[in-house]
N, C-alpha and C positions, 0 to 999 in steps of 0.2 A: 483640692485637686492640684492647684498651683504649687502649694507647699510640698505635696508629694512628688511632683515633677522636679522641683528644685532639689529635693533630697536625692532623687535618682541621678540627676546630673552631677551633684556633688559626689555621690558615691562612685559614679563612673570616672570622674576626674581623679579621685583618690586612687582608684585602681590603675588608671593610665600612668599617673605620676609614679606610683609604686613600682609598676613594671619597668618604667624607664630607668628608675634608680637601680633596680636589680640588674637591668641590662648593662647600665654604666659600670656597675661593680664587676660584673663577670667579664666585661670586654675591655677593661682598662689595661692598657699596654704601655710599655716603655716607649717614649717618643723616638722617632728615627734620629740617629746621631752619626756623626763622623768622628773618628779618632785618628790621631797621628802622633808620632814621636819625633822630637827634634834630635839632631845629632848628639846633643849634650845629654840626652836621656829624658828630658822633660816630656811627660805624657799630656796630651791636650785632647779634650772632648769638646765638640761643638754641636749644639742642638738648636735648630732654627724653629722658632715659635713666632708666628706672624700676627697673633691676636691683638697685641698692643705694641706700640713702638718703643719698647723698653729692652734693655739688655742687663743680664746679671753676670758678673765676673766673680769667680771663686778660685783662688789659688791656695793649695795646701802643701806645706813643707814639713818634712819630718823633724820638727824642732820644737816639740811640745815639752811639757813640764817633766816628762819621764827622762829628759836629758839633763835636768838639774842635778846638782849635788846637794846633800843635806845642808852643808855649811853655807851654800849660796842659793837656797830655795827662793824662788821668785824671779830668777834670772831669765828664764824662758819668757815669762810674761812681760818683764821690762823690755827685753829685746824686741818682742813683737810690737809692743806699744810704741817703741821708738822708731819703727819703720816709717810711721806717718809724720815724723817731726822734721824731716828734711832729707833730700837726696842731692846728688851731684848737680842736678839741673834745676831743682825746685826746693826752695826753703819752705819752712812750715807755713809761713804767711801766704806764700803763693799757692801751696797745696790747698789750704783752707779756702782762700778767696776764689780760686778758679772752680773748685768742685762745688762750693756753696752757691756760687753764681749760676752754675748750670743745674742746680738742684740735685746733684749726684750725692747719694749716701755712700759712706765708706767706713770700713772698720778693720782694725788689725788686732788680733788676740792670739793667745796660746791656750790650747786645751791639753789634755793628758798626752795625746799622741802627736799632735802637730800644731804648727802655727798656721793661722788662716788670714788671708788678705781678701776681703770681699768688697763689692761695690755694685750698686744699681744705678743706671743712668739712662737717659734718652738716647736712642740709637744714633741720632744725627751728631751727637757729641763724642762719639767713640774716638775720633782722631785726636781729641784733646785729652780725654780721660785715660785712655789706655797707656800713653807714654808716662803719665804720672803714676798709675798703679804699678806698672812693670818696673819703674825705677825704684819704687818703694822696696820691691823684692830684690832687685839686682844691684842697685847703687845707693843704699842708705849711707848717710855720713855720720850718724850718731853724734850729734852736737852736744857738747858738754853741758851748756846751760839748759837745754831742753831735757837732757837726762836727769839733771839735778831736780828739775820740777817734777818729772815723773816719779823719781825716787821718793821725794818728799810726800807726794800724794799717796804713793803705795804704803809708806810707813804709817801715815795718818789713817789709811783705810784698814790697816790691821787692827788698830784700836777700835775703830767703828764697827768692824765685823764682830768683835767679841761682845758687843752690846746685844747682839741678836743670836740666841742659841741655835736657831735654825740655820743661821749663816755659817756656823763653824762646826756643827756636830758631825758633819761628814768627814772633816779632817781627822777627828779622833777615831771615827769608825774605820777609815782607810788605813790608819796605822795598825789597827788590830787585824784587819782582814789581809792586808798585803805584806806586812812585815818588812822584809829586806828588799822587796821588789820596788822599783821606782814609781809605781802607781801610788805608793804611800807618800810621795813627795807632796809638800804643801804648795798648791798652785800660787797662792798669794804671798808665800814666804812668811817669815816672822820678822819682827823688828830687828832682831840681831842679824839674821841672814841678809836682810835688805841693806842694812847699814854696812855690811862687808862687801857689797857689790860696788865696783867702780866702773867708769866708762870703758876701760880696757877690757873688762870682763864681757861687756856686751859685744865689743868688736871681736873678741876671741870666740864667743859663743856663736856669733854670726858666721865667722870664718869656718868653724868646725861643723856646723849643722845646716846652714842654708846653702843648698846646692840643687841643681836640676835633677840629678839622678835620684829617683825615689819620690820626687815631687809630682804633683798633678794639678792641672788647671782645667776647669770646666767653664764654658761660656755659653749662655742660653738666652735666646731672645730673637728679636727681629733684626737680622743682618744678612748680608751677602756672604755665604761661607767661603767663597774663593777669595774675596777681599779680606775677610777676617783672618784666614789662614796666612796670607801674606803679611798682614800687619803683625800678628803675634809672632810669626817666625822672625821678622826683622827686629822686633823689640826684645826677644828673649834668646835668640841664638848665641848671643855674646856671653850669656851666663855660664860661668865656668864651674867645673867640679873640683873638689879638693881630693887629696890622697888619704885623708883621715878616715879610718874605719869607724863605723858606728859602734858604741860601747856594747859589750855583751851584757845581758841582764839575767839574773837568776830566775828560776821558775817560781811561780806562786805556790807556796807550800800549803799542803793540806793542814787544816786546823785540827789539832789533836786534843783540844780541851775548850770548854766554855770559858769565856772571860767577861768581866764586867768592869767598866770604867764609870765612875761617878765624877762629874765635873761640877764643883761647887760654885754656885752663883748665889751669894748670900741673900741678895734682895729679891730673888725669884719668887713669884707667886704661883708659878706653874712648873711642871716637869716636862721637859722635851726629851723624847726617847727615839732611839734608832736601834733596831734589832735585826740581825741577819747573819750572813756568812758569805762564802765564796760563791760566785755566780758562774757566768759562761763567757767565752769569747764571742765577739759579734758574728763570726762566720760559722757558728755551730749549726749543724744541719737542722736541728729542731727549734731554731730561733722563733719561727712564726708560731709554732705550737705553744712554746713557752709564753709568748705574748698573749695568746688566747686564754690560757689558764691563769696567768697573772691578772688579766682583766676581771676574772671571777673573784680572785682573792682580794685584790686591792687596786685595780687599775681603772676603775670608773666609780661614779657616785653611788651606784647601786651594788657595789662590791660587798663581799662578806664583811670585810674589816670595817668599812664605813657604815654599813647597816648595823652591825653589832655595837660599835663604839660610839657612833654619833646618833643614828636614827633611833635605835631601840633603847640605848642606855643613857644618852645625853652626856657622855663623859668627855666629849671633845667636839670641836668643830670640823674635824676631818681626820681620817686615817687612810693610809695608802701603802701599797707595796710596789716595788720596781726592781728591774734589773739594769745595772749599769754595765754595758757590755763593751769591752775594749778589744784590742788586738790580741794580747797575750792571755786574756782572761777577763774576769769582772767580778762584780759583787751583787748580792741580792739583799734587799733591806725592806723592813716594814717601819713606818714612822708615824708618830702621832704626838700629841701634847695634851696635858690635862692639868686641872687644878691640883695644888699640893696635896690636899686632903683626899683626892681620889686616885692618887698615884698607884697604889698597890692594886686596887680594883681594875684599873686600866691595863696594867701590865698583865695581870692574870687573864683578863678577857682577851687581850690581843694574842697571847700564847695559846689559849684554849681555841680561839677561832682558827689560828694557823694549824693547830694540831688536827682540826677537823678535815682539812684537805688531805692529810696523810691517812687518817683513820677511815674515812668514809668515801674518799674520792669525789667524783663529780657525776651527778645524774645526767641523763641524756638531754632533758629539757633545759637545764642550766647551761650545759655545754653548747647546745644549739643557739641559745640566746646570746652567749658570748661570741660565738662564731659570726652571727649576723651583725653584732655590734662592731666587731673588728673589721669585717668587710665593708661596713658602712663608713668607717673612719678612714679606710685606706685611700680611696681616690682623692679626697681633699688633702691628704698629706703630700700629694705630688702635683698640686694644681698650679703652683707658682713657679716662676723661673728660678727663684732662689732654691726652692725645694728640689727641683730637678737637678740643678747644679750640685747640690749637696749629695744627692744620691750617687752621682758619678764619682765624686771625690771620695765619698765613704766607701763605695764599692772597691775603689783602688786601694785605699789605705787599709781597710779591714778584710780585703780579699773576699768580698761578697760576690756570688755569681751574678753575672749580668742578666740572667733570666729571672732574678728574684721577683721583680715586679710582674712579669708576664705569668709567672706560676703562683703568684700570691693567693688568688682566690681558689685555685685548684688545691693548693696545699692546705688552706683553711678548711675547705670542704672535706678533705680526706681525713681530718682529725676525728677519731671516734673515741669512745670511752676507754677502750683497751689501750690505745696509744696515749691518751691523756694520763692514765694511771702510770704508765711507764715514764712519761715526762716528769711527773711529780716525783717519782722515786729517784730519777736520775739527776734532776737539776734543782729541786727545791730543798735546800739543806734542812735536815731534821735534827741533827745532833751538833754539839759543840758550837752553839750559837754565840755570837759576839754581841754584847749589849752596851750601849752608851746612854747615860742619863745625865741631863744637865738641869740643875735646879738646886734646891737647898740640901746639901749633902747630909746634914745632921738628921734630916727626915727621910731621905731616900736610902741611905746606906743600910740601916737595919732591915729595910724591906727586901733589898736585892741580894743579900748575902746567901740566900737559898739557891741562887743561880750559879754561884761560882766565886772564886777569889775576886775581891773588890779592890781596885786601885782608885784612889781619890786624888784628883787634880784640882787646881784652882783655875777658873776661867780667866783670871787676870794674869796668869803665868804666860810667859812668852814661849810656850812650847805646847806640843800636842801629845807627848809621850813621856 
């Protein structure tokens, strides 16, 4: 009797928890926010979150690797890294000692679209931390000795990256998918391009690309919004715009043929592969539906690709698919790795599994499972101050509607089999796939000639095309 009673209570508890989770999913909304624009054009979002006494700062400047030139690839990354090595009021030692003493984390980096300056700190330290962070953006000094250290580390990192096929395979793939578009730029650069960069290049890149117009700042956490608005305005109003127009970029061209690149790594015991094509821009109206369908194909452990290649066949430890969605467009890719002797079997099974989504579509039960999974993952994606700040900066950079979060669950629920079929036809490339294989070329090349013209490169070469 007691055992039966306990089971009833347990069952009731599970039902209550489950209903609470479903309620949380369906009622998750964008937190209240305030936004304003300084006279210099800088857009600022403030979100007050009182749960913990922490603040997250995230500034995004349109100075990403798409602004690099091929002969000086890596310049955007070096410039972003150098922001934290000294400003007019704070040298590198002072920045490190003050922020470390306060337990504040900070990072400067450059992605494809933009440079990012971010930090998390205790709210009571805002008056110390904010002047340092904003000077990194507005008044960096680009010290020669610090630059030379960064450059040396970057060059060493290029060699280190080539030891890991999974670390560089995307660079080869992007050359094939993006062609002349600057999304094909190599974020880390090559040894040759990095060696051609001087301290004056950083200063010029900063002067041309770091300006408040087109930049966005999001600050999320426990603070007084009136005080914060005054602080940020005082610290950032002096930031000046330049008169240099952003460079025009070509459109991402349609792929008119299948292409294959084999990158020889003579000592490889396994083959690493990336297969895909052109994807979508981040603000495409069907983005949420695309994510649901990709979850089925290769976006979770129980996906079709992982089930077939890992669970059922034991050919790999993992297989996945993903969309890299940027402002002008993006890419779709499927990736995995396998032992040399099972390379052909793995390629054929990967392509066969992918073909299934085009030939047979998705049944209602599978679609509902994926929809529930995606809805379950959604609220945790925006639980932290950092994640909320990132949403606001991403929404600005990629022109994502501000009601994206509020309408997320509704949009997922509205996805039916008919719409799923249309999304597959529209966004999952079927023809002219681009393929990159890294491994022992003498064994891979005879296998992959059936997919199209094969170009063979050496992983030790200081180039990706």
